[in-house]
Structure formats: structure tokens, C-alpha cells
FITI-161121 format. One record per atom (N, C-alpha, C, O): x negated, y, z negated; residue in three letters. Coordinates in steps of 0.1 Angstrom, whole numbers, plus 5000, padded with zeros to 4 digits. Example, Ala and Ser with C-alpha at 12.3 -4.5 7.8 and 13.67 -1.06 7.14 Angstrom:
2
486849434922ala487749554922ala486849674922ala485849674915ala487249784929ser486349894929ser487150004921ser486650114920ser
***
This chain:
209
778656812647met778056632645met779156572651met780356602651met778156452659pro779156412673pro780356382667pro780956392657pro780656332682leu782056262684leu781356112679leu780156112680leu782155982672leu782055892670leu782655772674leu783755782677leu782155632676ile782755582680ile782655452667ile781655442660ile783255402667gln782755252655gln781855252652gln781055172653gln781755462642asn780755562633asn779355522638asn778455492631asn779455532651arg778155582658arg778755682670arg779855682676arg777255752671arg777155892680arg777755822695arg777855702698arg778055892700ile778155882716ile777355982723ile776856072716ile777255972734glu776756062742glu777756112754glu778856042754glu777556202762arg778756272768arg778456122782arg777456082788arg779556092782pro779755972794pro779756002810pro780656082810pro779555992820gly779556062832gly780455992839gly780155972851gly781955942832ser782455922842ser782855812828ser782255762819ser784555812833thr785655742824thr785155552823thr785055462815thr784855562839val784055402838val783055372830val783155262825val781855472827asp781155432820asp781255462804asp780655442794asp782255522807leu782455522787leu783255362783leu783255312772leu784255282798phe784555192793phe783955052791phe784254962784phe782855082802ala781755042802ala780954972786ala780754862781ala780655112782arg779355112771arg780755062759arg780454952754arg781655102756tyr782855042749tyr783755002752tyr784755072752tyr783854822757pro785254762761pro786054782756pro787154822760pro785554762743his787054742727his787954852735his789054822739his787155032738leu788555112739leu789555042748leu790654992745leu788955032762gln790054942771gln790354832765gln791554862766gln790354732760glu791054632752glu792354692744glu793454652744glu791954792738asn792854882727asn794054922738asn795054862737asn793755022747ala794455062758ala795354952763ala796554952760ala794754872769arg795854752772arg796754722756arg798054732754arg796154702751val797354632732val798354752733val799454732736val798054862731phe798754992736phe799555012745phe800555072743phe799254982756arg800654932768arg801354872763arg802454912759arg800854742761ser801754622759ser802754602748ser803354502747ser802854702741lys803854722725lys804954702731lys805154752742lys805854642723pro807254662725pro807954752718pro807754762706pro809254872725val809654912725val810554962712val811254872708val810655062706val811655112695val811955242696val811655302705val812955292684asp813855362692asp812955462682asp812255442673asp813455592689val812555732687val813655862684val813755962692val814455852670asp815155932671asp814756072665asp813956102656asp815756162673pro815156342675pro815156392662pro814356482659pro816156302653lys815956412642lys814956452636lys814056362633lys814556612631cys813256602621cys811556572629cys810556552624cys812056582650leu811556602657leu811056662655leu811456702644leu809856742660leu809156882663leu808556892679leu807456832683leu809156942684tyr809056872701tyr807356992704tyr807157112701tyr806356912711ile805756982718ile805957032727ile806956972729ile805857112739gln805457192750gln804157152758gln802957152754gln804557122774gln802657182775gln801957312772gln802657412770gln800457302771arg800357392764arg800457442751arg799957552748arg800957372743glu801157372727glu800557282718glu800257162722glu800357332707phe800357212697phe800957282686phe801457392685phe800757172675ala801257152660ala800857072657ala800456962662ala800957182636ala800257082630ala801157072615ala801557172609ala801456932610thr801856912597thr801656812587thr801056712590thr802056832574thr801456702566thr802956572560thr804056552566thr802556532552pro803656402549pro804156522541pro805256552546pro803956612530ala804856702524ala805256792533ala805556892526ala805456802541asp806756852554asp808256832551asp808656762560asp808656842546asn810256832547asn811456852559asn812656822559asn810656892566ser811456932578ser811456942588ser812256982597ser809556832588val809256752599val808756612592val808156582583val809556552604ala809256382596ala808056352613ala807156282609ala807956382625val807556362635val807556462644val808456552645val806056482654leu805556522658leu805456462673leu804756352673leu805956492683gly806356502701gly805756562712gly805456682712gly805556472724ser805856552734ser806356442744ser806656322743ser806256532754asp806856412770asp805856482781asp804956572781asp806456372792asp806056422805asp804756452809asp804656562815asp803656382807ala802656422804ala802156342819ala802256212819ala801656402833thr800756252842thr799756322841thr799056272832thr799356412845thr797956422848thr797156512834thr796056542831thr798356532829cys798056642811cys797856522802cys798356412804cys796756542789his796756452782his797356502769his797056612765his798456402761leu798256382744leu797256392740leu796356322744leu797156442733val795456472722val796456492705val797256582702val795956352698leu796556372683leu795156372678leu794356292683leu794856472664val794256472657val794456422645val795656412645val793756362631arg794756312617arg793656282611arg792756232616arg793756332595his793056292586his793256192578his794356172574his792356112576thr793055952569thr793155992557thr793855902552thr792856072548gly793056152533gly794456232533gly795456182529gly794456342535ser795656412536ser796756362545ser797956402542ser796556282555gly797656252566gly797956382572gly799056402577gly796956492572ala797456582579ala797256542596ala796156492598ala798256572609ala798056582621ala798856672624ala799956722620ala797256712639cys797656782654cys798256732660cys798456612656cys798556762667leu799556682688leu799756842694leu800056952692leu799256752704ala798956902716ala799056812727ala798656702729ala799856922736his799856882749his799056992761his799357092766his797756892763cys796656952770cys796756952787cys796556852794cys797057092790asp796257052811asp795057062816asp794457052827asp794857102804gly792757142813gly792657292816gly791557332818gly793957392816ser794057522812ser793357582802ser793257692806ser792657572790ser792957602783ser791457512770ser791357542759ser790657402778thr790457312766thr789857322761thr789957262750thr788457442763trp787457442755trp788157542742trp787757512731trp788957632744ser789957702730ser790557642725ser790557652713ser791357542732glu792457432724glu791657372713glu791757392701glu790457252720val789957172711val789557242694val790257222684val788457332694pro788557382679pro789557462672pro789557492660pro790757512683leu791957562675leu792957442664leu793457452653leu792857312675ile793257162669ile792557102658ile793357012655ile791657082652val790357042644val790657122633val790957072622val790657312638lys791257352626lys792057352617lys791957362605lys793457302629ala794357302621ala794957212611ala795957212603ala794057112615val794056942608val793056982592val793556962581val791857042593thr791457062586thr791257142575thr790457132565thr792357252579ser792757372568ser793857302559ser794357342549ser794057182566leu795557122558leu795157052552leu796057002545leu793756972548ser793156872541ser792056902534ser791056822533ser792157052528lys790957082517lys791157002499lys790557032489lys792156922502asp792556872488asp791256802487asp790856722495asp790456842474pro788856722473pro789656592472pro789456512481pro790456572465ala790956442457ala791556362472ala791856252467ala791656362483lys792356312493lys790256302506lys789956342517lys789956262500glu789056212510glu789256102522glu789956002523glu788356152530gly788956082542gly788556102557gly787356082555gly788656122570arg787756132578arg789256202594arg790456202593arg788456222603leu789156252612leu789156142623leu788256062627leu790056152626glu790456042639glu791256142648glu792056232645glu790556072662leu791156132679leu791556022682leu791055912680leu792856052687his793656002697his794456032710his795556082710his793755972723leu793756062735leu794256012744leu793455932750leu795656022749val796255932759val796756012766val797156122761val796855952784gly797656052795gly796456022806gly795355972805gly797256052817gly795956082828gly796155972838gly796855882833gly795955952850phe795555842861phe794855892869phe794656012868phe794355822881asp793555812890asp793855902900asp793855862912asp794256042897asp794956092910asp793756132923asp792556112920asp794056172933glu793256182942glu792256322939glu791256322946glu792556432931ser792056562935ser791356532918ser791156632913ser791056422911lys790556422901lys790856492888lys790256482877lys791756552890thr792356622879thr792156532865thr791056542858thr792856492863ser793256432853ser791556352847ser791156362835ser790756282858his789156272853his788356382848his787556362838his788556482853lys788156582849lys788356642831lys787556662822lys789756652833leu790456682822leu790156582812leu790656622802leu789556472810ser789756332801ser788356342797ser788156322786ser787156382806leu785856382805leu785556552795leu784756552785leu786156662798asn786456792792asn786856772780asn786556862772asn787656652773leu788156652758leu787056592754leu786556632743leu786556502760leu785556452752leu784156502746leu783556472735leu783856612757ser782956702748ser782956792747ser781956862747ser784656872746ala785056962735ala784956892721ala784456932710ala785556742725phe785456722706phe784356692699phe784256692687phe782956642710gln781456652705gln780956752703gln779856752697gln781656902708arg780756992703arg781157072691arg780957192688arg782056952682gln782657042674gln781956932655gln781856822651gln781757082649lys780957052639lys781556902627lys781056832619lys782856922632glu783056792621glu782756652629glu783056622640glu782256582620asp782556422627asp784156382633asp785156382627asp783956352644ile785156282647ile785556112652ile784956062662ile786256072648his785955922649his787255892662his788455902659his786855872676leu787155822685leu788055692683leu787455582685leu789555702680glu789955552677glu791355492688glu791855382686glu791855602698thr792355552706thr792055622718thr791855742716thr791955572729cys791355612744cys791755582754cys790955552763cys793455572756cys793955512768cys793755622780cys794755692780cys793155642786ile793155742797ile792755742812ile792355642818ile792955822817thr792255822828thr791655692829thr790855672820thr791655572841gly790455472841gly790955342833gly790555222832gly792355402826thr792655232818thr794155272818thr794855172819thr794855392818cys796055402815cys796555382824cys795655312828cys797755372836phe797855302845phe797555372860phe798355402869phe795755382858his795455342872his795755492880his795855602876his795755442894ser795955492902ser797855542905ser798355622912ser798455452895val800155512895val800355622884val799855632873val801155672889ile801755822889ile802855802874ile804055772877ile802355812859phe803755762854phe803855872846phe802755922847phe804655932838ser804656002827ser805055982811ser806055942805ser803956032808leu804155952795leu804856042783leu805256152785leu804755992774ser805256082753ser804155992749ser803555892754ser804256052738leu803456062729leu804256082711leu804556202711leu804556032703phe804956112692phe804256002680phe803755882681phe804456082670phe803656082658phe804256042645phe804656132638phe804355942640phe805456002626phe805055992614phe804355902610phe805456092607ile803856182595ile804956022588ile804155932591ile805555982585gln805955902571gln806755802577gln807655842585gln806655672575pro805455602577pro804255702592pro804555782601pro803055662590arg802355692596arg801955582609arg801155492609arg802955632622ala802355532631ala802755642643ala803555732643ala801755572653ile802155632667ile802755562679ile802555442682ile803755672687tyr804255572699tyr804255652710tyr804455772709tyr803855582723val803855612732val805255572740val805555462744val805855692741glu807255612750glu806855662771glu806455782773glu807055592779ser807155592790ser808555492802ser808655442813ser809355542789leu810455542803leu811655622802leu811855672791leu812255642809ala813155762820ala813755852805ala813555972803ala814355762796ala814855832787ala814455942781ala813255932776ala815156082778met814956192772met815656222762met816756172761met815156312752leu815456392741leu816856452744leu817756452736leu816956472751ala818456542753ala819756432756ala820856472754ala819456332759gln820356202762gln820056142748gln820356022748gln819756182737gly819556102724gly818656042725gly817756072733gly818455922715pro816855902703pro816755852722pro817455842732pro815455852719cys814655822731cys813955662725cys813955642713cys813255572734tyr812255492736tyr810855512735tyr810255582743tyr810255452726ala808755422727ala807955342721ala808155302709ala807055322727phe806355192730phe805555242714phe805455352710phe805055122707ile804455152697ile802655152693ile801955052692ile802355222692leu800455192690leu799955082678leu799554962678leu800055162673glu799755112658glu800355142647glu801555162651glu800355162633val800455122621val799255252616val798155232622val799255342609leu797955412602leu798755402591leu799855442588leu797855332585val797955352567val796655422560val795455372563val796755522552met796055592540met795355532537met794655572528met
***
């Protein structure tokens, strides 16, 4: 099934510039995404995802309250969430195995969302990349979009703060934290590291069941 924006199927864009020209609200959402005030992120009950890793959990998990990753420049941080079950998967993708990673990410969420009483949809949030000279970020942005388009499930693109909108030609290290309860996404772009205690993050939005 297709990748959807505002409940409409999208075709694979030739560039991120083309994507944001077709769907200007995504660029505005990315601007809002970057402008949110900072908040504390407590590393307690945080499951940290390193580069080339992904992890999935649900609100029923008593050990993990936060999925998080950081130090993404050309890399992209990918979050897929089911609105009914609350199951979520966060991945730190560097482009080395995009085509095999994406089906595993989707499967991780759908396998945790089989309760028919918890109907919902799959939502996709993409963060990361900048306009580097080698176009590494741009290629990864397009490959991720294409890989999600090839999945059999309907997947709704909600956040797209990627190459062309994120930080343009500025090299910036990004982090993304997803709070299982309450369900909120945070993007961190400050120098604080987990080893130094609580981090700081920009809040994106609160996702309501």
C-alpha cells in the first residue's frame, strides 16, 4: 500500500525540494518542529538506540518509558507508531541497509499491534540530514521515503524534518526521544549528552491516542 500524506497517496519525489513544493505544510511543520522550547529529558527508563539499531516497545512495558537516539548528522532518525496500540519503533538509519531495515521496523510495530480492540493507523516521523556536498543525506531521505512506499501497510507521513528543511547546509547533530507515556516526541539539538545527566530536547508534539 502507499505512503500517505493527509490521507492521500504520494508518488516518489525526485528530490526533497519537489516533496516540499507539493506538500508545503510539511515544511511548515518542520519549522514548528525546530522552534519548540527545550524540556528536560530524564535518562531513567531510557532505551538508547545506537547507529544501525532499532527498538520497539508499547505503553505496557514497565521497564522502558523512553526510546531515544542521538548524534545524527547525515543519518536519519525514524519513528513508526501505531495510534491504536501505542506501539512504537525508533531506528537510527545511516543508509547502509535501508531496504532491509524498513520492513523490519514496520513489522516490529505491527507485531505489537494485533489487538483488534485497538484499531488505529501507522504514522511515520522522519528527522535528520542536511544539505551536505556529497548528497549523502539527500539520498538517504529519498531512499527512506521509497522504502516505506513499498510496504504493504498504509503508512501516514506525519513529520518530515529531513534534508532540505532540517538545518539546510549546516552540520547539526540531532537526537530524537519518544516518550511512551505520555506519548510525545522530542528532538534534541544541544550539546548535553546522556553521560552528563539529563539531556535537553525540543518538544515536537503530543500524540494523543
